[in-house]
VOBA-1610 file (N, C-alpha, C; in pm, whole numbers, padded with zeros to 5 digits, always signed):
BEGIN
Met-00324-01104+00329Met-00334-01021+00447Met-00201-01028+00524Leu-00162-00920+00587Leu-00048-00918+00674Leu-00089-00974+00809Lys-00013-01073+00855Lys-00036-01132+00988Lys+00089-01109+01072Val+00067-01069+01194Val+00179-01037+01282Val+00166-01118+01412Tyr+00277-01178+01453Tyr+00286-01243+01582Tyr+00384-01160+01666Tyr+00340-01109+01779Tyr+00424-01027+01865Tyr+00490-01112+01973Gly+00619-01086+01996Gly+00693-01154+02102Gly+00768-01276+02052Asp+00818-01355+02147Asp+00899-01470+02114Asp+00820-01573+02032Met+00879-01614+01922Met+00816-01710+01832Met+00923-01809+01788Pro+00932-01924+01855Pro+01043-02017+01828Pro+01062-02058+01683Glu+00954-02066+01606Glu+00967-02109+01465Glu+01012-01998+01371Ala+01017-01875+01419Ala+01057-01764+01333Ala+01209-01767+01312Val+01251-01723+01192Val+01391-01708+01165Val+01437-01580+01237Tyr+01516-01597+01342Tyr+01552-01487+01429Tyr+01648-01389+01363Asn+01743-01437+01281Asn+01840-01350+01219Asn+01829-01354+01068Pro+01738-01273+01011Pro+01717-01276+00867Pro+01842-01242+00785Ala+01931-01160+00836Ala+02050-01123+00760Ala+02139-01244+00730Ile+02155-01332+00826Ile+02235-01453+00802Ile+02162-01547+00706Tyr+02029-01559+00721Tyr+01952-01641+00631Tyr+01965-01590+00487Phe+01953-01458+00472Phe+01965-01393+00341Phe+02104-01423+00282Lys+02209-01407+00360Lys+02345-01428+00313Lys+02364-01567+00255Asn+02297-01665+00316Asn+02317-01805+00277Asn+02218-01858+00173Thr+02113-01782+00143Thr+02009-01833+00052Thr+01974-01741-00064Cys+02019-01618-00061Cys+01977-01519-00164Cys+02008-01569-00306Glu+01908-01556-00391Glu+01927-01590-00531Glu+01927-01459-00614Asp+01999-01461-00722Asp+02016-01341-00806Asp+01880-01277-00840Thr+01781-01359-00874Thr+01652-01308-00920Thr+01576-01237-00805Trp+01609-01265-00680Trp+01543-01199-00569Trp+01568-01051-00568Val+01684-01008-00613Val+01725-00870-00608Val+01684-00792-00733Thr+01672-00863-00842Thr+01652-00796-00972Thr+01505-00785-01014Asp+01412-00843-00941Asp+01274-00824-00982Asp+01227-00681-00948Asp+01125-00634-01018Asp+01085-00494-01004Asp+01043-00456-00861Phe+00972-00545-00792Phe+00927-00516-00655Phe+01047-00499-00562Ser+01146-00586-00571Ser+01264-00576-00489Ser+01343-00447-00521Lys+01353-00417-00650Lys+01423-00293-00691Lys+01358-00170-00629Glu+01224-00169-00628Glu+01148-00057-00567Glu+01177-00044-00419Met+01177-00159-00349Met+01204-00158-00206Met+01346-00110-00178Ile+01443-00158-00256Ile+01582-00119-00236Ile+01599+00031-00262Arg+01534+00080-00365Arg+01543+00223-00397Arg+01479+00306-00285Asp+01367+00263-00231Asp+01297+00338-00129Asp+01368+00332+00005Ile+01402+00214+00051Ile+01457+00196+00186Ile+01605+00233+00192Asp+01685+00182+00101Asp+01829+00206+00103Asp+01875+00320+00010Lys+01780+00376-00066Lys+01817+00483-00159Lys+01923+00438-00260Ser+01919+00310-00294Ser+02018+00250-00383Ser+01952+00196-00508Val+02033+00182-00614Val+01983+00141-00744Val+02048+00006-00780Val+01962-00091-00817Val+02013-00223-00859Val+02062-00210-01001Ile+02192-00238-01019Ile+02254-00235-01151Ile+02245-00374-01214Gly+02265-00476-01132Gly+02260-00615-01175Gly+02244-00703-01053Pro+02242-00834-01073Pro+02215-00924-00961Pro+02321-00917-00850Arg+02439-00872-00882Arg+02546-00872-00781Arg+02611-00737-00762Ile+02547-00630-00818Ile+02600-00495-00797Ile+02488-00397-00781Ile+02498-00322-00673Ile+02398-00222-00639Ile+02472-00091-00614Asp+02418+00017-00667Asp+02482+00148-00649Asp+02422+00218-00528Ser+02503+00228-00423Ser+02462+00292-00298Ser+02518+00436-00295Pro+02436+00537-00260Pro+02488+00673-00254Pro+02587+00690-00140Val+02587+00604-00042Val+02677+00615+00072Val+02802+00527+00055Leu+02782+00404+00010Leu+02892+00307+00009Leu+02950+00283-00130Gly+02887+00338-00234Gly+02931+00311-00371Gly+02876+00179-00419Gly+02956+00104-00495Gly+02914-00027-00545Gly+02914-00131-00435Ile+02800-00194-00413Ile+02788-00296-00308Ile+02722-00421-00367Thr+02734-00530-00294Thr+02664-00655-00333Thr+02536-00659-00249Pro+02446-00752-00279Pro+02324-00764-00197Pro+02352-00790-00049Arg+02467-00847-00018Arg+02504-00875+00124Arg+02516-00747+00206Glu+02547-00633+00139Glu+02563-00508+00211Glu+02433-00426+00221Leu+02322-00478+00171Leu+02195-00409+00187Leu+02161-00401+00335Ser+02070-00308+00368Ser+02028-00297+00508Ser+01952-00421+00554Gly+01951-00440+00683Gly+01875-00554+00741Gly+01727-00546+00707Gly+01674-00425+00700Gly+01534-00407+00667Gly+01500-00454+00528Val+01581-00417+00429Val+01558-00459+00291Val+01574-00611+00278Lys+01676-00665+00342Lys+01697-00809+00335Lys+01575-00881+00389Thr+01521-00833+00501Thr+01404-00898+00561Thr+01282-00885+00470Leu+01262-00766+00411Leu+01149-00749+00317Leu+01160-00844+00201Ile+01276-00858+00145Ile+01295-00951+00030Ile+01268-01093+00072Leu+01318-01133+00188Leu+01293-01269+00237Leu+01144-01296+00260Val+01076-01203+00320Val+00932-01221+00345Val+00858-01238+00213Asn+00902-01164+00111Asn+00838-01172-00020Asn+00876-01298-00095Lys+00999-01342-00084Lys+01049-01451-00167Lys+01048-01592-00101Val+01035-01595+00031Val+01036-01726+00102Val+00910-01735+00189Pro+00797-01755+00122Pro+00667-01748+00196Pro+00647-01861+00295Asp+00723-01967+00290Asp+00700-02078+00382Asp+00774-02057+00516Lys+00847-01947+00529Lys+00918-01915+00652Lys+00857-01790+00716Ile+00872-01777+00844Ile+00832-01657+00918Ile+00962-01591+00965Phe+00976-01461+00938Phe+01098-01390+00970Phe+01073-01289+01080Asn+01171-01279+01169Asn+01169-01173+01271Asn+01195-01040+01200Ala+01095-00952+01203Ala+01107-00824+01131Ala+01146-00709+01222Ser+01200-00743+01340Ser+01237-00639+01434Ser+01362-00558+01394Ala+01436-00607+01298Ala+01550-00530+01245Ala+01503-00425+01146Cys+01377-00429+01114Cys+01319-00335+01017Cys+01277-00208+01087Gly+01305-00096+01024Gly+01255+00032+01077Gly+01111+00053+01032Asp+01051+00160+01081Asp+00915+00193+01042Asp+00899+00221+00893Asn+01011+00254+00825Asn+01006+00277+00680Asn+00977+00151+00602Cys+00986+00034+00667Cys+00953-00091+00602Cys+00805-00127+00613Ala+00735-00062+00705Ala+00594-00099+00734Ala+00507-00095+00613Lys+00520+00010+00530Lys+00434+00023+00412Lys+00456-00092+00315Trp+00581-00144+00311Trp+00607-00257+00220Trp+00545-00386+00269Phe+00546-00407+00403Phe+00477-00523+00456Phe+00326-00512+00425Leu+00269-00394+00436Leu+00127-00376+00406Leu+00102-00402+00256Lys+00189-00352+00168Lys+00172-00377+00024Lys+00177-00527-00007Met+00273-00596+00053Met+00280-00741+00030Met+00154-00808+00080Gly+00105-00765+00198Gly-00015-00822+00256Gly-00140-00799+00174Glu-00138-00694+00091Glu-00251-00671+00001Glu-00247-00771-00115Gln-00130-00822-00149Gln-00115-00914-00261Gln-00128-01061-00225Lys-00088-01094-00099Lys-00088-01233-00056Lys-00080-01237+00095Asp-00105-01355+00152Asp-00091-01372+00299Asp+00054-01382+00333Ile+00100-01296+00424Ile+00235-01302+00476Ile+00230-01294+00629Thr+00325-01358+00692Thr+00333-01355+00838Thr+00471-01309+00878Ile+00474-01213+00973Ile+00600-01167+01028Ile+00595-01175+01180Asn+00714-01181+01240Asn+00727-01181+01385Asn+00785-01044+01424Leu+00721-00977+01518Leu+00772-00848+01568Leu+00792-00857+01717Arg+00899-00793+01761Arg+00927-00786+01905Arg+00927-00641+01950His+00871-00556+01867His+00854-00413+01903His+00729-00361+01833Leu+00687-00242+01866Leu+00569-00182+01805Leu+00612-00105+01679Met+00577-00159+01563Met+00609-00093+01435Met+00496+00003+01402Asp+00532+00122+01353Asp+00436+00222+01315Asp+00391+00195+01169Phe+00266+00154+01153Phe+00213+00125+01021Phe+00144+00245+00959Gly+00159+00363+01018Gly+00110+00486+00956Gly-00027+00529+01003Asp-00067+00641+00947Asp-00196+00705+00986Asp-00315+00652+00913Gly-00294+00579+00806Gly-00405+00534+00723Gly-00474+00410+00775Glu-00568+00364+00697Glu-00640+00242+00727Glu-00564+00123+00667Phe-00567+00010+00732Phe-00501-00111+00688Phe-00574-00231+00749Glu-00525-00347+00713Glu-00583-00469+00773Glu-00468-00560+00813Ile-00456-00583+00944Ile-00353-00667+01000Ile-00421-00763+01097Glu-00385-00891+01085Glu-00435-00990+01180Glu-00326-01009+01286Ile-00366-00991+01411Ile-00275-01015+01523Ile-00293-01161+01563Leu-00193-01243+01534Leu-00207-01387+01555Leu-00214-01426+01702Asn-00151-01346+01790Asn-00154-01378+01932Asn-00296-01380+01988Thr-00382-01290+01931Thr-00516-01272+01989Thr-00627-01305+01886Asn-00588-01339+01764Asn-00684-01365+01657Asn-00777-01248+01629Gln-00719-01125+01642Gln-00796-01005+01615Gln-00745-00940+01487Ile-00837-00874+01414Ile-00800-00797+01298Ile-00811-00649+01334Val-00704-00575+01308Val-00705-00433+01337Val-00700-00354+01207His-00748-00230+01210His-00761-00152+01088His-00685-00020+01091Asn-00623+00013+01203Asn-00547+00135+01214Asn-00459+00129+01341Met-00374+00227+01356Met-00281+00227+01471Met-00357+00239+01605Glu-00467+00313+01601Glu-00544+00330+01723Glu-00594+00196+01778Glu-00629+00106+01686Glu-00669-00030+01729Glu-00550-00118+01762Leu-00441-00098+01692Leu-00324-00183+01707Leu-00247-00158+01835Ile-00229-00033+01871Ile-00140+00003+01983Ile-00178-00064+02114Pro-00304-00065+02156Pro-00336-00125+02285Pro-00308-00276+02287Ile-00334-00343+02174Ile-00313-00488+02165Ile-00162-00516+02167Ala-00090-00453+02075Ala+00053-00476+02065Ala+00127-00434+02193Gly+00081-00327+02256Gly+00141-00280+02379Gly+00134-00384+02491Met+00030-00461+02491Met+00016-00567+02593Met+00105-00687+02563Leu+00138-00706+02436Leu+00211-00826+02396Leu+00364-00804+02388Val+00406-00680+02369Val+00548-00651+02356Val+00597-00591+02486Arg+00701-00646+02541Arg+00751-00595+02670Arg+00900-00569+02658
//
């Protein structure tokens, strides 16, 4: 299940991009799930562990991926850490939900992320409530995010 803590969370990794830069392993970028996320979010194709074809930048390394993709990969590959996902755009929301369907993941948000029009299951850790759609999420998150 996807679990979200809204607001300041001292134990969360505040800057996922720096964490990614210092810990990324080749296999993190080359697995099929990461390749899908990179293709969807950054519109880029993984050629190998250290080369990605970006339609905007040309050949890049994993260090030049967007902050959103880096955070998604970290949440998937480093389950013992909680990452601040506020650098992620709404286009990352579906990927957090997909991961949450496969395993328990926890993210920290400091803004209201749009998880779409469909049904989902998210546990709000601040209030110990489970929400099933944006209509249920917005009033709770709105009170927690300032």
